[in-house]
PASEBA-1860 file (N, C-alpha, C; in nm, 3 decimals):
! residues 181
1> MKDKSRQI> 3.808/8.026/12.655/3.863/8.159/12.643/4.007/8.160/12.695 ~ 4.093/8.229/12.623/4.235/8.233/12.658/4.259/8.335/12.768 ~ 4.362/8.304/12.849/4.401/8.395/12.957/4.495/8.501/12.898 ~ 4.446/8.624/12.882/4.522/8.735/12.822/4.640/8.775/12.908 ~ 4.633/8.757/13.039/4.743/8.798/13.127/4.869/8.717/13.099 ~ 4.855/8.592/13.060/4.971/8.509/13.026/5.038/8.558/12.898 ~ 4.962/8.610/12.805/5.017/8.660/12.680/5.084/8.795/12.699 ~ 5.030/8.876/12.787/5.081/9.011/12.808/5.200/9.013/12.903
9> APFALAFL> 5.214/8.917/12.991/5.318/8.916/13.094/5.460/8.931/13.037 ~ 5.502/8.858/12.933/5.639/8.875/12.883/5.666/9.017/12.831 ~ 5.566/9.076/12.766/5.583/9.212/12.715/5.591/9.313/12.829 ~ 5.511/9.292/12.931/5.513/9.381/13.047/5.648/9.375/13.117 ~ 5.704/9.257/13.131/5.836/9.243/13.194/5.944/9.311/13.110 ~ 5.938/9.296/12.980/6.036/9.360/12.892/6.025/9.512/12.901 ~ 5.902/9.563/12.904/5.881/9.706/12.915/5.934/9.760/13.048 ~ 5.911/9.687/13.157/5.963/9.726/13.289/6.115/9.728/13.290
17> ALGTGACM> 6.177/9.629/13.225/6.324/9.623/13.220/6.380/9.743/13.146 ~ 6.315/9.784/13.037/6.360/9.902/12.964/6.348/10.027/13.049 ~ 6.238/10.038/13.120/6.214/10.155/13.202/6.309/10.168/13.319 ~ 6.355/10.057/13.374/6.444/10.062/13.490/6.591/10.062/13.451 ~ 6.620/10.056/13.324/6.760/10.057/13.279/6.825/9.921/13.289 ~ 6.747/9.817/13.310/6.803/9.682/13.324/6.829/9.617/13.189 ~ 6.795/9.685/13.083/6.814/9.630/12.949/6.955/9.659/12.900 ~ 7.015/9.563/12.834/7.149/9.581/12.780/7.142/9.571/12.628
25> VSVEAEAP> 7.209/9.664/12.561/7.212/9.665/12.416/7.353/9.629/12.373 ~ 7.362/9.537/12.279/7.492/9.496/12.227/7.482/9.486/12.075 ~ 7.574/9.554/12.007/7.576/9.553/11.860/7.719/9.524/11.816 ~ 7.733/9.444/11.712/7.865/9.412/11.659/7.857/9.411/11.507 ~ 7.956/9.474/11.443/7.965/9.476/11.297/8.104/9.432/11.256 ~ 8.112/9.354/11.149/8.240/9.305/11.102/8.266/9.346/10.957 ~ 8.392/9.374/10.929/8.440/9.394/10.793/8.542/9.282/10.771 ~ 8.500/9.169/10.714/8.583/9.050/10.714/8.704/9.052/10.620
33> DIEVTQQN> 8.707/9.141/10.523/8.817/9.133/10.426/8.848/9.272/10.371 ~ 8.955/9.331/10.422/9.000/9.462/10.376/9.144/9.442/10.327 ~ 9.169/9.469/10.200/9.304/9.451/10.146/9.369/9.585/10.119 ~ 9.495/9.594/10.160/9.577/9.712/10.133/9.695/9.663/10.051 ~ 9.710/9.717/9.930/9.818/9.674/9.840/9.906/9.791/9.804 ~ 10.035/9.771/9.817/10.134/9.866/9.766/10.198/9.798/9.645 ~ 10.185/9.860/9.530/10.230/9.797/9.406/10.373/9.836/9.371 ~ 10.441/9.741/9.305/10.575/9.762/9.248/10.674/9.823/9.345
41> ILFPGVAG> 10.686/9.763/9.460/10.787/9.808/9.557/10.923/9.760/9.507 ~ 11.016/9.853/9.498/11.149/9.822/9.448/11.239/9.779/9.563 ~ 11.295/9.659/9.552/11.394/9.608/9.646/11.528/9.607/9.573 ~ 11.627/9.680/9.624/11.756/9.684/9.555/11.829/9.550/9.564 ~ 11.900/9.518/9.456/11.980/9.397/9.456/12.096/9.408/9.555 ~ 12.149/9.293/9.595/12.260/9.289/9.690/12.377/9.220/9.621 ~ 12.481/9.298/9.594/12.598/9.244/9.523/12.671/9.140/9.609 ~ 12.714/9.033/9.545/12.797/8.933/9.612/12.723/8.831/9.695
49> TGVLGDVA> 12.592/8.821/9.682/12.519/8.726/9.766/12.555/8.581/9.732 ~ 12.597/8.557/9.610/12.638/8.422/9.574/12.758/8.376/9.654 ~ 12.844/8.470/9.690/12.965/8.439/9.768/12.938/8.450/9.919 ~ 12.857/8.548/9.956/12.832/8.576/10.098/12.737/8.478/10.164 ~ 12.649/8.416/10.089/12.546/8.331/10.149/12.425/8.415/10.187 ~ 12.362/8.382/10.298/12.245/8.456/10.342/12.282/8.597/10.384 ~ 12.203/8.693/10.338/12.217/8.833/10.378/12.079/8.885/10.415 ~ 12.077/8.999/10.481/11.950/9.058/10.523/11.941/9.202/10.476
57> MTHSFSQK> 11.819/9.249/10.459/11.796/9.389/10.424/11.665/9.434/10.487 ~ 11.655/9.562/10.507/11.533/9.624/10.557/11.488/9.727/10.456 ~ 11.360/9.725/10.426/11.306/9.819/10.329/11.172/9.870/10.382 ~ 11.153/10.001/10.384/11.029/10.061/10.434/10.956/10.135/10.323 ~ 10.826/10.138/10.332/10.744/10.217/10.241/10.624/10.269/10.320 ~ 10.571/10.380/10.273/10.455/10.437/10.343/10.333/10.430/10.253 ~ 10.219/10.432/10.316/10.094/10.426/10.242/9.994/10.519/10.310 ~ 9.936/10.607/10.229/9.832/10.697/10.280/9.700/10.620/10.289
65> HPKLDLPA> 9.624/10.651/10.392/9.491/10.594/10.408/9.404/10.691/10.487 ~ 9.274/10.677/10.479/9.187/10.765/10.558/9.209/10.741/10.707 ~ 9.216/10.849/10.781/9.233/10.841/10.926/9.108/10.777/10.986 ~ 9.129/10.675/11.069/9.018/10.608/11.135/8.986/10.683/11.264 ~ 8.875/10.753/11.263/8.836/10.835/11.378/8.695/10.791/11.419 ~ 8.688/10.703/11.517/8.560/10.647/11.560/8.509/10.717/11.685 ~ 8.378/10.724/11.701/8.322/10.788/11.820/8.351/10.708/11.946 ~ 8.346/10.778/12.059/8.369/10.714/12.189/8.259/10.611/12.214
73> GLTPEVKA> 8.291/10.512/12.293/8.194/10.410/12.329/8.201/10.285/12.244 ~ 8.277/10.289/12.137/8.292/10.173/12.051/8.418/10.096/12.090 ~ 8.415/9.966/12.069/8.533/9.883/12.090/8.574/9.828/11.954 ~ 8.668/9.896/11.886/8.708/9.851/11.753/8.837/9.768/11.756 ~ 8.852/9.685/11.654/8.979/9.615/11.634/9.001/9.593/11.486 ~ 9.127/9.602/11.446/9.168/9.579/11.308/9.288/9.484/11.315 ~ 9.274/9.366/11.256/9.381/9.266/11.264/9.429/9.226/11.126 ~ 9.561/9.212/11.111/9.620/9.163/10.986/9.611/9.011/10.985
81> LEVTLTAK> 9.546/8.956/10.885/9.527/8.812/10.878/9.634/8.742/10.795 ~ 9.681/8.810/10.688/9.785/8.750/10.605/9.851/8.857/10.520 ~ 9.969/8.822/10.472/10.045/8.910/10.383/10.079/8.828/10.259 ~ 10.061/8.890/10.142/10.093/8.822/10.016/10.192/8.906/9.937 ~ 10.301/8.844/9.894/10.397/8.907/9.803/10.372/8.849/9.664 ~ 10.368/8.936/9.564/10.352/8.892/9.425/10.468/8.947/9.344 ~ 10.548/8.857/9.286/10.664/8.896/9.207/10.620/8.973/9.083 ~ 10.687/9.085/9.054/10.653/9.167/8.938/10.767/9.174/8.837
89> SGITSFDF> 10.889/9.196/8.884/11.002/9.201/8.790/11.131/9.162/8.863 ~ 11.226/9.108/8.786/11.357/9.075/8.840/11.366/8.940/8.907 ~ 11.252/8.878/8.940/11.250/8.744/9.002/11.132/8.666/8.947 ~ 11.139/8.534/8.958/11.028/8.449/8.917/10.970/8.369/9.033 ~ 11.039/8.369/9.147/10.987/8.302/9.266/11.051/8.366/9.390 ~ 10.994/8.333/9.504/11.045/8.384/9.632/11.122/8.276/9.708 ~ 11.173/8.176/9.638/11.248/8.069/9.702/11.374/8.119/9.774 ~ 11.423/8.235/9.737/11.544/8.289/9.799/11.518/8.342/9.940
97> IHYLRLSM> 11.392/8.365/9.975/11.360/8.419/10.108/11.357/8.307/10.211 ~ 11.440/8.323/10.313/11.440/8.227/10.423/11.363/8.282/10.543 ~ 11.361/8.415/10.556/11.296/8.480/10.669/11.237/8.612/10.621 ~ 11.117/8.645/10.667/11.057/8.773/10.634/10.972/8.819/10.753 ~ 10.987/8.945/10.786/10.907/9.007/10.893/10.850/9.136/10.837 ~ 10.720/9.158/10.857/10.656/9.282/10.816/10.597/9.347/10.939 ~ 10.635/9.473/10.962/10.579/9.548/11.074/10.509/9.673/11.020 ~ 10.423/9.731/11.103/10.345/9.848/11.065/10.351/9.948/11.179
105> SDGADKSD> 10.373/10.074/11.144/10.367/10.182/11.243/10.287/10.296/11.182 ~ 10.236/10.385/11.268/10.163/10.497/11.210/10.264/10.594/11.150 ~ 10.220/10.676/11.057/10.309/10.766/10.986/10.369/10.875/11.073 ~ 10.305/10.907/11.185/10.353/11.015/11.271/10.457/10.969/11.371 ~ 10.439/10.849/11.428/10.526/10.800/11.534/10.574/10.660/11.499 ~ 10.689/10.651/11.438/10.738/10.522/11.391/10.785/10.431/11.505 ~ 10.779/10.479/11.630/10.824/10.398/11.742/10.718/10.300/11.790 ~ 10.596/10.311/11.738/10.488/10.224/11.784/10.465/10.105/11.690
113> AIELINYQ> 10.569/10.055/11.626/10.556/9.947/11.528/10.504/9.819/11.593 ~ 10.416/9.752/11.519/10.369/9.621/11.560/10.402/9.521/11.450 ~ 10.425/9.399/11.488/10.459/9.295/11.392/10.332/9.235/11.334 ~ 10.320/9.242/11.201/10.205/9.186/11.132/10.229/9.041/11.092 ~ 10.352/9.012/11.052/10.383/8.877/11.005/10.528/8.844/11.037 ~ 10.552/8.720/11.069/10.687/8.670/11.092/10.694/8.534/11.023 ~ 10.762/8.530/10.909/10.762/8.412/10.823/10.899/8.349/10.818 ~ 10.902/8.218/10.829/11.026/8.143/10.811/10.993/8.029/10.715
121> RDATGTTG> 11.065/8.026/10.604/11.036/7.926/10.500/11.083/7.788/10.542 ~ 11.002/7.689/10.510/11.040/7.550/10.530/11.154/7.520/10.433 ~ 11.263/7.465/10.484/11.383/7.441/10.401/11.355/7.350/10.281 ~ 11.255/7.267/10.290/11.225/7.175/10.179/11.116/7.227/10.086 ~ 11.052/7.339/10.122/10.940/7.391/10.044/10.983/7.485/9.933 ~ 10.892/7.506/9.839/10.912/7.605/9.733/10.796/7.703/9.738 ~ 10.817/7.820/9.678/10.715/7.924/9.690/10.651/7.963/9.558 ~ 10.727/7.988/9.455/10.672/8.035/9.328/10.663/8.187/9.326
129> PVLTMPSA> 10.589/8.243/9.227/10.583/8.389/9.210/10.488/8.459/9.308 ~ 10.410/8.382/9.384/10.321/8.439/9.484/10.349/8.370/9.617 ~ 10.376/8.451/9.719/10.405/8.398/9.853/10.300/8.454/9.949 ~ 10.212/8.366/9.999/10.109/8.406/10.095/10.148/8.354/10.232 ~ 10.152/8.447/10.328/10.196/8.414/10.464/10.086/8.449/10.563 ~ 10.017/8.348/10.616/9.913/8.377/10.715/9.976/8.419/10.848 ~ 9.904/8.504/10.920/9.952/8.548/11.050/9.924/8.440/11.153 ~ 10.026/8.403/11.228/10.009/8.300/11.330/9.932/8.354/11.450
137> NPVNALEQ> 9.948/8.483/11.478/9.884/8.544/11.594/9.847/8.689/11.560 ~ 9.733/8.710/11.492/9.698/8.847/11.452/9.685/8.941/11.572 ~ 9.747/9.059/11.560/9.740/9.160/11.667/9.654/9.276/11.621 ~ 9.601/9.350/11.716/9.515/9.464/11.685/9.601/9.580/11.635 ~ 9.579/9.622/11.511/9.655/9.731/11.448/9.577/9.861/11.448 ~ 9.481/9.874/11.537/9.394/9.991/11.538/9.471/10.122/11.554 ~ 9.566/10.127/11.644/9.640/10.252/11.669/9.712/10.301/11.543 ~ 9.759/10.209/11.460/9.830/10.245/11.338/9.737/10.301/11.231
145> WKTDAAVF> 9.606/10.286/11.249/9.508/10.338/11.154/9.449/10.472/11.199 ~ 9.494/10.523/11.314/9.438/10.648/11.365/9.506/10.772/11.309 ~ 9.604/10.755/11.222/9.664/10.867/11.150/9.633/10.848/11.002 ~ 9.675/10.943/10.919/9.640/10.934/10.777/9.745/10.862/10.692 ~ 9.844/10.800/10.756/9.945/10.725/10.681/10.005/10.618/10.772 ~ 10.053/10.513/10.710/10.121/10.406/10.783/10.255/10.378/10.716 ~ 10.350/10.336/10.797/10.480/10.295/10.745/10.492/10.144/10.765 ~ 10.517/10.075/10.655/10.538/9.931/10.658/10.687/9.904/10.642
153> TVDVAGQL> 10.741/9.819/10.727/10.883/9.786/10.720/10.898/9.637/10.696 ~ 10.971/9.603/10.589/10.995/9.465/10.552/11.140/9.431/10.587 ~ 11.157/9.331/10.672/11.289/9.275/10.700/11.294/9.141/10.630 ~ 11.390/9.125/10.540/11.397/9.001/10.463/11.540/8.948/10.468 ~ 11.553/8.816/10.477/11.685/8.753/10.480/11.682/8.627/10.395 ~ 11.797/8.596/10.338/11.810/8.478/10.254/11.915/8.501/10.149 ~ 11.911/8.422/10.045/12.002/8.437/9.931/11.942/8.542/9.838 ~ 11.947/8.668/9.880/11.879/8.776/9.808/11.937/8.795/9.668
161> PESDWTAD> 11.853/8.834/9.572/11.899/8.853/9.434/12.005/8.964/9.423 ~ 12.096/8.946/9.328/12.199/9.047/9.305/12.146/9.165/9.226 ~ 12.038/9.145/9.151/11.980/9.257/9.075/11.851/9.303/9.143 ~ 11.811/9.426/9.110/11.689/9.483/9.167/11.569/9.397/9.132 ~ 11.471/9.397/9.220/11.346/9.325/9.194/11.229/9.403/9.253 ~ 11.111/9.381/9.195/10.992/9.449/9.244/10.885/9.346/9.280 ~ 10.801/9.385/9.374/10.691/9.299/9.418/10.576/9.386/9.467 ~ 10.457/9.333/9.454/10.340/9.392/9.518/10.331/9.332/9.658
169> VTVRFAGK> 10.299/9.414/9.756/10.278/9.366/9.893/10.132/9.394/9.929 ~ 10.059/9.288/9.960/9.919/9.300/9.997/9.901/9.250/10.140 ~ 9.840/9.333/10.223/9.808/9.293/10.360/9.656/9.283/10.369 ~ 9.610/9.167/10.412/9.465/9.145/10.428/9.429/9.162/10.574 ~ 9.341/9.259/10.599/9.296/9.291/10.733/9.150/9.247/10.750 ~ 9.110/9.230/10.875/8.970/9.212/10.910/8.942/9.309/11.025 ~ 8.825/9.367/11.024/8.790/9.462/11.128/8.660/9.427/11.196 ~ 8.647/9.475/11.319/8.525/9.449/11.396/8.504/9.569/11.488
177> VSYQR> 8.380/9.611/11.500/8.343/9.719/11.591/8.229/9.668/11.677 ~ 8.246/9.685/11.808/8.143/9.643/11.903/8.095/9.763/11.984 ~ 7.968/9.758/12.020/7.910/9.859/12.107/7.825/9.787/12.209 ~ 7.845/9.819/12.334/7.768/9.757/12.439/7.727/9.862/12.540 ~ 7.602/9.857/12.579/7.553/9.955/12.678/7.458/9.887/12.772
END
């Protein structure tokens, strides 16, 4: 005959732990791939770049999104993993870009900008019509998602085209929400 007390003991201990508050609950959910794309962003041409050499420009655009309003007690994070530029018109490759920085701020307070990507092209490399730039150190962009719009600012330097060009800008985010009690 089996000893029933040995079978019941683990359940009794677990029940006692729940009753005394010694139990800890931990839940984590991930959203591994969230893409935000702004299509056909117009970058104005820069006259005289053939003579001037490298020049820089800053271009900002805003994007509406649902306000992220999470209940208290959660530990959320949203990180930019990579940024992809896709040539649409006026250019056939991004070889002219020597440096690119993309930052994000919330639509209400543009002073809270965070850097999503900081790219420097290898002098011997080529890019083509699609330029994918992984983030070296993804930062939490949660605060920028707590309003209903974000402002993205692109700082670009290099032998910029003399005529206007357009590109799609895609930012790939990953999110995680944790709850522990």
